[in-house]
LUMLUM-523338 format. One record per residue (C-alpha): x, y, z; residue number from 1. Coordinates in Angstrom, 3 decimals, always signed. Layout:
BEGIN
PT:X:Y:Z:NUM
...
This chain:
BEGIN
PT:-0.124:-0.031:+0.134:1
PT:+1.362:+3.457:-0.841:2
PT:+1.677:+6.384:+1.481:3
PT:-1.114:+8.173:-0.336:4
PT:-3.265:+5.099:-0.083:5
PT:-2.649:+4.540:+3.678:6
PT:-3.361:+8.214:+4.297:7
PT:-6.649:+7.974:+2.422:8
PT:-7.601:+4.743:+4.168:9
PT:-6.455:+6.401:+7.579:10
PT:-8.546:+9.700:+6.727:11
PT:-11.553:+7.594:+5.731:12
PT:-11.559:+5.348:+8.877:13
PT:-11.064:+8.772:+11.176:14
PT:-14.159:+10.467:+9.213:15
PT:-16.147:+7.356:+9.932:16
PT:-15.304:+7.272:+13.448:17
PT:-16.079:+10.844:+13.907:18
PT:-19.340:+10.476:+12.441:19
PT:-20.239:+7.661:+14.719:20
PT:-19.010:+9.532:+17.660:21
PT:-21.074:+12.515:+16.767:22
PT:-24.101:+10.435:+16.389:23
PT:-23.470:+8.901:+19.865:24
PT:-22.967:+12.376:+21.318:25
PT:-26.198:+13.784:+19.572:26
PT:-28.319:+10.781:+20.927:27
PT:-26.963:+11.524:+24.259:28
PT:-27.686:+15.209:+24.189:29
PT:-31.184:+14.540:+22.958:30
PT:-31.516:+11.997:+26.159:31
PT:-30.185:+14.765:+28.459:32
PT:-32.468:+17.437:+26.850:33
PT:-35.598:+15.099:+27.256:34
PT:-34.786:+14.631:+31.075:35
PT:-34.332:+18.255:+31.447:36
PT:-37.603:+18.995:+29.959:37
PT:-39.251:+16.551:+32.309:38
PT:-37.488:+18.360:+35.241:39
PT:-38.545:+21.798:+34.029:40
PT:-42.235:+20.519:+33.624:41
PT:-41.937:+19.331:+37.424:42
PT:-40.611:+22.818:+38.472:43
PT:-43.350:+24.263:+36.408:44
PT:-46.024:+22.030:+38.123:45
PT:-44.631:+22.856:+41.475:46
PT:-44.473:+26.601:+40.737:47
PT:-47.937:+26.528:+39.669:48
PT:-49.219:+24.952:+42.785:49
PT:-51.693:+27.104:+44.951:50
PT:-49.864:+26.133:+48.161:51
PT:-46.610:+27.329:+46.905:52
PT:-45.755:+30.359:+49.111:53
PT:-42.144:+30.996:+48.098:54
PT:-41.881:+30.361:+44.259:55
PT:-38.349:+32.228:+43.837:56
PT:-36.211:+29.114:+44.963:57
PT:-38.188:+27.040:+42.243:58
PT:-37.141:+29.259:+39.522:59
PT:-33.503:+29.450:+40.916:60
PT:-33.309:+25.699:+40.967:61
PT:-34.642:+25.624:+37.164:62
PT:-31.776:+28.230:+36.314:63
PT:-29.420:+26.423:+38.074:64
PT:-30.064:+23.163:+36.552:65
PT:-30.071:+24.517:+33.004:66
PT:-26.784:+26.385:+33.551:67
PT:-24.891:+23.877:+35.475:68
PT:-26.153:+20.532:+34.255:69
PT:-27.726:+20.615:+30.923:70
PT:-25.136:+22.239:+28.893:71
PT:-22.241:+20.257:+30.532:72
PT:-24.174:+16.740:+29.997:73
PT:-24.739:+17.699:+26.310:74
PT:-21.070:+17.493:+25.863:75
PT:-20.843:+20.374:+23.154:76
PT:-16.919:+19.773:+23.251:77
PT:-17.247:+16.344:+21.925:78
PT:-19.687:+17.486:+19.329:79
PT:-17.293:+20.222:+18.207:80
PT:-14.265:+17.941:+18.269:81
PT:-16.060:+15.248:+16.035:82
PT:-17.059:+18.037:+13.769:83
PT:-13.392:+19.203:+13.524:84
PT:-12.290:+15.562:+12.836:85
PT:-14.789:+15.209:+10.157:86
PT:-13.361:+18.448:+8.275:87
PT:-9.986:+17.578:+8.771:88
PT:-10.471:+13.891:+7.450:89
PT:-12.463:+15.358:+4.491:90
PT:-9.672:+17.804:+3.772:91
PT:-7.190:+14.774:+3.563:92
PT:-9.648:+12.730:+1.363:93
PT:-10.288:+15.602:-1.066:94
PT:-6.596:+16.151:-1.458:95
PT:-5.615:+12.499:-1.859:96
């Protein structure tokens, strides 16, 4: 196998792996977003209860959950890394 063919094979493998990784990361993010939506619904239900005398903490819990947990658990860093790997591999494939 020539050097050109091995680079092309490696780039193709790298592209495939990045696409598979991106799919896994997106599915994980979708799961995290569904769970977050359920939690926001529970906060909204609790906030709307007539017996709730102090609603401020509930909104703060919702803000905290969204800011601290949801974005971190969606793993935007992995999505960006997979996107960069796909672009880099495609550049090699196009120039091969």
